[in-house]
C-alpha positions in Angstrom: 53.9 118.2 106.2 56.9 120.4 106.8 59.6 118.5 108.7 60.8 120.3 111.9 64.2 122.0 111.8 66.8 119.8 113.3 70.5 120.3 114.2 72.3 117.1 114.7 74.6 117.1 117.8 78.4 117.0 117.3 78.0 116.2 113.6 81.6 117.0 112.6 83.0 114.8 115.4 80.6 111.9 114.6 81.6 111.9 111.0 85.3 112.1 111.9 85.2 109.2 114.3 83.1 107.1 112.0 85.7 107.6 109.3 83.0 107.4 106.6 84.1 105.8 103.3 82.2 106.4 100.1 81.6 102.7 99.5 80.8 101.8 103.1 77.6 100.5 104.8 76.6 102.3 107.9 74.0 101.7 110.6 72.4 104.7 112.2 70.6 103.1 115.2 68.7 106.2 116.1 67.6 108.0 113.0 65.5 110.7 114.7 64.9 113.5 112.2 67.7 112.3 109.9 70.4 114.8 110.7 73.3 112.3 111.2 71.8 109.8 108.6 71.7 112.5 105.9 75.2 113.7 106.6 76.6 110.2 106.3 74.6 109.4 103.1 75.9 112.6 101.4 79.4 111.2 101.7 78.5 107.9 100.0 78.7 106.8 96.4 77.9 103.1 96.2 77.5 102.6 100.0 74.3 103.2 101.9 73.0 104.0 105.4 70.6 101.6 107.2 68.7 104.1 109.3 66.6 102.7 112.1 64.3 104.2 114.7 61.6 103.0 117.0 59.4 105.9 116.2 57.6 105.6 112.8 56.6 109.3 112.9 60.2 110.4 113.3 61.2 108.2 110.3 58.6 109.9 108.1 60.0 113.3 109.1 63.5 112.1 108.4 62.5 111.0 104.9 61.4 114.6 104.2 64.7 116.0 105.6 66.9 113.7 103.4 65.1 113.9 100.0 68.4 114.9 98.4 70.1 111.7 99.3 67.3 109.2 99.9 68.6 106.7 97.3 71.5 106.0 99.7 69.3 105.5 102.7 67.2 102.5 103.8 64.8 103.5 106.5 63.5 100.8 108.9 61.4 101.0 112.1 63.3 98.9 114.7 64.4 98.9 118.3 67.9 98.1 119.3 66.9 94.5 120.1 65.9 94.0 116.5 68.9 95.5 114.8 70.5 92.1 114.1 67.6 90.8 112.1 67.2 94.2 110.3 70.9 94.2 109.2 70.7 90.5 108.1 67.6 91.3 106.0 69.4 94.0 104.2 72.2 91.8 103.0 75.5 92.7 104.8 76.6 90.4 107.5 78.3 93.3 109.3 78.5 97.1 108.7 81.4 99.4 108.4 80.2 101.8 111.1 77.5 102.2 113.7 76.2 105.4 115.2 73.8 105.7 118.1 72.6 109.1 119.4 70.7 108.3 122.6 69.1 111.7 122.9 65.3 112.2 122.7 64.1 113.4 119.3 63.3 117.1 119.0 60.1 116.0 117.2 59.0 114.0 120.2 59.9 116.8 122.7 58.1 119.5 120.8 54.9 117.5 120.0 52.6 117.9 123.0 50.5 114.9 121.9 53.5 112.6 122.4 53.6 113.4 126.1 57.4 113.6 126.5 57.6 117.3 127.6 56.7 118.9 130.9 56.6 122.3 129.2 53.3 121.7 127.3 50.2 119.9 128.3 49.5 116.6 126.6 48.5 113.0 127.3 50.8 111.0 129.6 52.2 108.8 126.8 56.0 108.9 126.3 56.1 105.9 124.0 58.7 106.1 121.3 56.9 103.3 119.4 53.2 104.1 119.7 52.4 100.5 118.8 53.5 99.2 122.2 50.9 98.9 124.9 52.4 100.4 128.2 52.5 104.2 128.4 53.5 106.6 131.1 49.8 106.8 132.1 49.9 103.1 133.1 53.0 103.5 135.2 51.8 106.8 136.9 48.4 105.4 137.7 48.9 101.7 138.5 52.4 101.2 139.9 52.6 101.0 143.7 54.0 103.9 145.7 57.2 101.9 146.4 57.6 100.9 142.8 57.2 104.5 141.7 59.6 105.8 144.3 62.2 103.2 143.3 61.8 103.9 139.6 62.1 107.7 140.0 65.2 107.3 142.3 67.0 104.7 140.2 66.2 105.9 136.7 65.9 109.7 137.4 68.5 109.9 140.2 65.9 112.0 142.0 66.6 112.1 145.7 63.1 113.3 146.6 61.5 110.3 144.9 59.5 109.1 147.9 57.8 112.5 148.4 57.0 112.6 144.7 55.7 109.1 144.6 53.5 109.8 147.6 52.0 112.9 146.0 51.3 111.0 142.7 49.5 108.2 144.4 47.3 110.6 146.4 46.4 112.6 143.3 45.4 109.7 141.0 44.1 109.5 138.4 46.6 111.7 136.6 45.9 112.0 132.9 48.2 114.7 131.4 51.8 115.9 131.5 50.6 119.3 132.7 48.8 117.7 135.7 51.9 115.7 136.6 54.3 118.6 136.3 52.2 120.9 138.4 51.7 118.2 141.1 55.4 117.5 141.4 56.2 121.2 141.6 53.8 121.5 144.5 55.3 118.5 146.2 58.9 119.5 145.8 59.1 123.2 145.1 61.6 124.6 142.6 65.1 125.4 144.0 66.9 126.4 140.9 66.6 126.8 137.1 65.6 123.2 136.4 62.0 122.3 136.8 61.5 119.9 139.8 59.6 117.4 137.5 62.5 117.1 135.1 64.1 114.0 136.6 60.8 112.2 137.2 59.8 112.8 133.6 63.1 111.4 132.5 62.7 108.3 134.7 59.2 107.6 133.3 60.4 107.9 129.7 63.3 105.5 130.4 60.9 103.0 132.0 58.2 103.2 129.4 60.7 102.6 126.5 62.9 100.1 128.5 65.8 102.3 127.4 68.4 100.7 129.8 67.5 97.2 128.6 67.6 98.3 125.0 71.0 99.9 125.5 72.4 96.7 127.1 71.2 94.8 124.1 72.9 97.2 121.7 76.2 97.2 123.5 76.2 93.4 123.6 75.5 93.2 119.9 78.2 95.6 118.7 80.8 92.9 117.9 78.1 91.0 115.9 77.0 94.1 114.0 80.3 95.8 113.1 83.0 94.2 111.0 86.7 94.3 112.0 88.1 97.8 111.3 84.7 99.3 111.6 83.9 102.2 113.9 81.3 102.7 116.6 80.2 106.1 117.8 77.8 106.6 120.7 76.3 110.0 121.9 74.9 110.0 125.4 73.1 112.8 127.3 72.7 111.2 130.8 75.4 110.1 133.2 73.9 106.7 133.7 74.0 106.0 130.0 77.5 107.4 129.5 78.8 105.3 132.4 77.4 102.1 130.9 78.8 102.9 127.5 82.2 103.7 129.0 82.2 100.4 130.9 81.2 98.4 127.9 83.9 99.9 125.7 86.5 99.3 128.3 85.5 95.7 128.6 85.7 95.2 124.8 89.2 96.8 124.9 90.4 94.6 127.7 89.2 91.5 125.9 91.1 92.5 122.8 88.0 93.0 120.7 88.3 96.7 120.2 90.5 99.8 120.4 89.1 102.8 122.2 89.4 105.9 120.0 88.3 108.4 122.7 90.5 108.0 125.7 88.8 111.0 127.2 85.1 111.7 126.6 84.5 114.2 123.8 82.2 117.1 124.5 80.7 119.8 122.2 82.6 123.1 121.8 81.5 126.4 123.1 80.2 127.5 119.7 78.0 124.5 119.3 76.6 124.9 122.7 75.8 128.5 122.0 74.2 127.7 118.6 72.5 124.5 119.7 71.8 124.5 123.5 70.4 120.9 123.6 74.0 119.8 122.8 75.4 121.0 126.1 75.1 117.7 128.0 76.3 115.5 125.1 79.2 113.1 125.5 80.8 111.2 122.6 82.7 107.9 122.9 84.1 105.9 120.0 85.9 102.7 119.3 87.3 100.6 116.5 86.5 96.9 116.3 89.4 94.5 115.9 
């Protein structure tokens, strides 16, 4: 199967802040389609990249995209909460660098059967790991109206969450992304360029995959995963995530456990945004472990 074309976000900046060494061992926590993983691996000689992702299908696509350097990559299916055991199983006690791109994989967004996108009709799924039980269908159809409204407001920062939750409960059962997107557009009509269901879909995805909890686990594990002198680079695409990463990095710096390398958040340049529009909301933060 032909792997989808993929342009990794802020690739040059990621590599610069990681300070890749040819003999180093690097942990890519979010392999996706392998863009960052492959770029790191191509700079290595005796080192390797431990490339992890929750999505087994994305990992298979990444293998196809990195055939030229696959001998320097070890692919593993794992969530953030399992990274410690995965690293330990591969031999190193700690790695020389860690990269986490918190954006949603292009493969997931463009595959209607995965149920992530409101732009194409597919099952209400949104599971990054299709082996887990709870999907977006379960949340949409079985949570109470109050639980739905709170979830949409807190995770999606959607001010019209009560109206949306009320419309969802009244329209149950809802089985597809197309049904849900149309329902929300009728409940809260479009006022600008952004589809009115965008923030609700984001909230559901975060909830289904427990992304906030997984991010907290990753941030807490950084000192245990990265050796002194090692670098950490995190790409975020949502204000809630960026805020949490910033706070965590500042706390590590105050405690004398790390030096922040990006005193101001790094954003993509105009050329990258023009050539790769999904990069427009990206923010990069980096630190060095002491």
